[in-house]
N, C-alpha and C positions, 0 to 999 in steps of 0.2 A: 504494500500500500504506500502510495507516495506520501511525502511529508505533509502534515497539516499546516505547517507554518506558512504564513503569507508574509512577503517582504513588505514591511510597512514603515514609513519614515517616522523618525522621532522629531519632536518639535518642542518649542517652548513658547509661552505666551509673551509676545513682544508688544502687546497693546498697552496704551497708556490711558489712565483715567481721564474722563472728560473734564473740561474746566468748568468752574462754577461762575455764573454770571450774576452779579448783584446789581440791583437797580436802586437809584437814588432819586425818588420822586417827592421827597418831603422837604425840599429846600425852602418852601414858603412858610413853614411852621415857625412859630415864635421860638426864641432861644430856649425858654424854660421848658416848653412842651417838647421841643426836639431833644433836649437833653434827657428828659424823662423817658422818651421812647427809646433813645439810644441805650440808656441805662438798663431798660427792660430787656433789650436785645442782648446786651452783654451778659445779664444774669441768665437768660435762657441758654446762651451759648455755653456758659460755665457749667450750668446744670447738665446740659447734654454731654459735655466733655467728661464730667465726672461720672456720668452714667455709663459712657462707653468704656472708660478705664475700669470701673467696677465690674462691668459685664465681662471684660477680657480676663480680669483677675479671678473672678469667681464663676465664670462660664455660664452666665445667665442666658437663657434661650432668647434669641433675637429673630424676628421675621426674616431679615436678610440672610442670616446664617441658615435658617431652614430652607430658604429658596436655593441657596448654594448646595445644600445637602441633597435636595430633591433632584438636582441636575446630574448627580452622580449615578449613572445607570448601574454600576456595580456596587450596590449597597450591601451591607452585611445582612440586610433583612430580606431583600427580594431575590438575591442570587444564592447566598449561602444558607439562608434559612436559619441563621444563628443569631441575628439581632446584634451582632458585634460582641457578644459575650460568649466565648466558646465553652465556658464551664457551666453556666446556668441556662443558656438558651434564651435569656431575657435581654431585651434591648437596654443598654446601659444609659444612665442619665448623663446629661451633658457634663456633670461634675466629675465623671469618671475619666474624662479625657480632655486634653487641652484643645482649643481650636487650632486649625492648621496653621494660622498665622502666629501662634504663640509656641515657642520652643523652650524646652528646659536644657538645651544643649550647653555644655560647659567646655570651653576651649582649654582648660587647664590640664596639663599632664599630671600624672601621679607618680609617686616614687616606685621605681623598679629596682629590685635588689639583685643586680647583676653580680657575678663574681668579680673580684678585684682586678684580675688580669686574665688574658687568654692563656697564659702559662699554667694557670691553675685548673684549666678545663680537663675533664676526663670523659671521653666519649664512651657511652655504655657499650660493653662488648656483647651483651645479650640483646636480643630483639624483643624482650618482654614477651607478651603474649600476642604479638601481631599475627593476624591471620595470614596464612601462606597459601597461595594458589598461583596459577600461571595465566597471564593475560596475553592475548595476541590481538592484532588490530586489522580491520578490513582495510587493505591498501589499494584495492582496485574494484571497480564495479563495471560489469559488462552491460551493454545495451540490451534490455529485455526484448525478446521476439515480439514483433507487432507493435512496438512503441517507437514510432517514427519521431515523436516529439520529445524523446528522452533528452534531458539536459543534465550534464554532469555537474555535481555539486561538491564543494570542499567537505561538507559534512556527510555526504552520501545520501542515500535514500533508505533510511532505516524504517522498516515496517513496524507497526504497532506490536506485532508478536515478537519481533527481534528486540524491540525496546523493552518489553516486559521481561524477557529472559535475561537481558543484560544486567538487571539489578541483582542477580544471584552471585554471591561471592564464591565462584567456582572457576575451574579451568575453562576458559572460553575465548572466543575471538569476537570482538565487538566493534561497532563504529566508534571512532574517536578522532574525527577530523583527518586531514591529509589523505582523503580518499581520491585516488587517481582516476582519471577518465579512461575509457577504453583506448587501446593502441591506436595512434593516429589522431586522437582528439586533443584539443588544447588543454593546457594545465588548468587545474581547478583553483590554483592560487597559492599564495604565501610562498613565492619562489625565492630561494636564497642562493647566494654565490657558493660555489663548492669550497672555496677557502674558508668561508665562514662556517660551513657545515663541519669541516675538518676540525676547526678550532672548538666548536661547540661539543663535538664528540669527546674531547679531552677533559671537559669540565666535570669535576666531582661535587663541587659546591657552587651554587649559582645565586647571584642576585640579579634580577631582571626587571625591566620595565619597558614601556613602549610609548611612542607618540605617533599618531597617524592623523593626517589631515591638518597638520600645524595647529593642533588644539592646545599645545602647551609650550612653555619655554623649557629648555634643557636644564635640569637642576642636578649639579654634580654632587656626589656624596662628599661629606666633609672629611677631607684627608686627615686632619688632625685627630679625628675620632676613630679612624680605621687603623688597626695595628699592622705591623709589618708582615705577620703571618698571613693575614687575610689579603693584603695587597699582593702577596706572592702566590697564594693557593686558592683564592676565590675568584670566579669569573664574574665580572660586572658587565652585563650585556644590555644594551639599549637598542630596541628594535625601532627603526624609523622607515617611513616610506620616502620616496624621492621628493615629493612636495615639501615634506618637513625638513629634509636634509638641505634642500635649496634655500628654505627660509632661514635655517640656522646659519648657513654659510654667509648669507647676506647680512647677518647680524654679527659676523666675526667669529663664529664657532667653527674652527678649522681642525680637520683630522691631523694627528701627528703621524710619524713614520709607522707606528704600529696599528694605525686605524682607530686610535682612541681620541676621545675628547675628555680630558681628565682621566678618571678611573673607568669611565664607560667605554667598553669596546662597542663601536657602532656597527650594527648589522642592518643593511638595507633590505627591506622586503619589497619585492616587485610583484605586480599582478595581485593586488589585494583581493581576497576571496569574497568580500561583501561590500556593497555600496554604503552600508551603515558602518561608520568608523568605530562606533562603540562595540558593535558585534565583532568586527575584525580584531579589536583589542582584547577580546576574550580568548583568542587563540594562544598568545604567549602567557596570558594570565592563568589559564586553566591547564594548558597542555605542555607545561615545562618538561614533563617526563618524556614527551614525544620529541621535543626540540633538543633536549639534552639527554640522550639515551643512556649515558654512563653516569649521570649525576645521582648522588645518594640523597642530597638535600637541596632545596631551593627556597629562595625568599623572593616574593613578589611585592613590589610597591608601585602604586599608581604614579604617573608622571607629575602629579600635583604635589608630590612629596619629595623632600630632600633627606636622604639617609644620613643620620648623625650618630649611629651606633655600630660598633663592630659586629659583623655578621656572626662570628663565632659566639659572641655573648648572647645574641638573639637565639641561636640554635640551642644553647645550653639552657636558657631560661624558659623558653616556650615549649621545647620538645623533650630534651634529655632529662630535665629535673623532675618532670611529672610523668614521664613515660608516654608522651603523646606522639602521634604520627601526623597530625594536621592541626594547625592553630590559626584562628581567625578571630578578629575582635567583634564583640557585640555592637549593635548600632548605638550611637550616642544618645538617641532620643526615643526611638520606637522599639517596642519589645513584643509586638503582636503582628503576625503576618497580615491579618485583615486590615490593620491600620496602615501597613506599608502599601497594600493594594490601593486603599482609598487615597493615601497621600500622593501616589504616583498619578492618580487621575485628577486630583485637585490641582496639582501643579503642572498638569499636561506633560508629564515626562514621556508618555508613549501613547499611541493610538488607543482610545478607550475600548474599541471593539476587540482589538487584539488581546488586551488584558482580560476582558470578559471571556473570550474564547479559551484562554489559558486556564482560568480558574473554574470555569464550568467543566473543563476536562478534568482538572484536579479533583473537583468535588465528586465526580463520578467514580473516582478510584478508591475503593474501600480499603486497599492495602495500606493507605496512609491516613485517610480522613477519619478523624475520631472527634465527634462533637463535644466530648467531655474533657478533651485535652487542651490545655492552654498552649497554643502554638507560638512559643516565645522565641523561636530561632530566627532572628533577623540580624544578619551580619552587617558591619559597616563596609567590609569588602575591599578596602584599598590596600590592605597589608595581609599577606598570607605566608605562613611558614610551614614547609612540608618536608616530611621524610618520604622518599619515593618508595613506599611500601606497596604491596599489591592492593590493599584496601584503600590507601590514599590515592593511588593511580586510578582505581575503579571509580571512586567518588568523583574525581576530577573529570573523567570521561563522561560520567552520567550527568554531571552538572553542565558541562559544555553542550551535551546533546539537547538538554532542555532549552538552553539559550539559542541553539541552532534551530530548534523546532518552533519555539514560541517567541517571546519577546527578548530583547537584549538586556532588559533590566534584571540582572542576575540575582538581586536581592529578593525578587519575587519567587524564584524557583529554588532557592537554597533549602528552605525548610521542607518542601516537598521531597526534594532529592534525598536529603539526609534521613528523614523519617521513613521514607519508603525503603531505602537501603537497609536501615536498622531493623525494620519490622519484617522484611523478607529474609533476613539472616539473623534470627534470634540467638543462634549459638556462635556467631562469628562477630566478635566486638570490633568496633571502629573507634579508636581512641582520639576523640575530637576534643580540642581545648579551645573553648570560646572565652577569650580573655576580655578584660575591661577595656573600653575604648580609650580611657585616659592613659592606659599603658601604651597603646599605639601612638598616642601623641607624644609620649616620652622618647620614642624611637626615632621619629622623623619630624621635620618641620613642615607644616602644611601651608600651601600657597593656593591662590585662586587660579582657575584655568585662564588661558589666554582668551581675551574677549573675541568672540566670533558671532556672526549673524547666522541664526538658524531659521528655518521656515516657520511662518506663523501657524499656530494650531488650527485644525479644522474643527468647527463646532459640531459635536456629535449629539 
């Protein structure tokens, strides 16, 4: 069965609020009467202002807010049948959640108890109780008989039956990107130079990031924070497309003799597999085990971040110390999947119909959907630390396949992927470490994306 995903553009609301036109027709009033009327207007304005502030702080129901809520087609009442409260099945009052324009986000990092030096690190010799099995990957798809309109895709054409079986932690061959077209057909994308491939095959520990579509400035890791061992033994790889490389060159960012800009080894990606740059960015984000086949560990950070912590200290703290094989931070503000769905629609992060399609599909899957469970697994997603174990690699492939099939908003599919994997393999643990977001902020400095114009949203 062909993929259900439709390629749908992302957008942001670039509209600006209309101006308020005030009229002044009272110029003939006597001074005293004019002053009295103006005073009354001032008092009305102050009372209204105080009411708005009070409503925002204590979440009082407002007609305007109700109208905004009614425009969200994917509400927790009519689509999920949960009323927004997964535990009780009752619709929560406004006091139980902040309006979408009010955020409890804190930008302050918290203390992270790293070891004093890299010299004190001891890598665990045992693999704990990590699940062991063998994974192979679909590397080529042939044109089905009678399908003249067959279009090769980087993610392949995974059927729903293949998708269901892929969640089992067992010896298997599954779709995981990099699916080549039939002989004689054009490449499906993410083409790399052979010299870059040779270099990447030698990497045992990797720090990677990417910039596609000139969406960010290049932010170099802070050299003073990176030890000599990591500078010599860790691969720092930045994936760029040709457009971004051209932009960086015009800004004075020039490759040295080794093909580096600072600590970053620049790897140019040609023939991007998706027109959606965010979806293309999920390839190096999730599939580091495919890009670096010899690597044992990898650290991913979004291009909006500048690393200022030694990678070896990160591995010890987030993986080795607590026996984890995959570490990712919790979201800084939202801790419920349904709230993340609503927020994506409120802010027009993605086409509403595509989000509806994705979660109607998820709701119908009894292997993960449980109305009495509080679905709190919402990641921030910009910083991921991995051991390349079989279970970690399987989870990464499964998560990528959801992004390939549905929307590129990976925070929407994380909880589904994780819970379905866990429930389909009750005897095979996956050691996931969801750490505090303030710890993520202690590892790297956060910047804003480069300002770009995106298409205006379509009213749905």
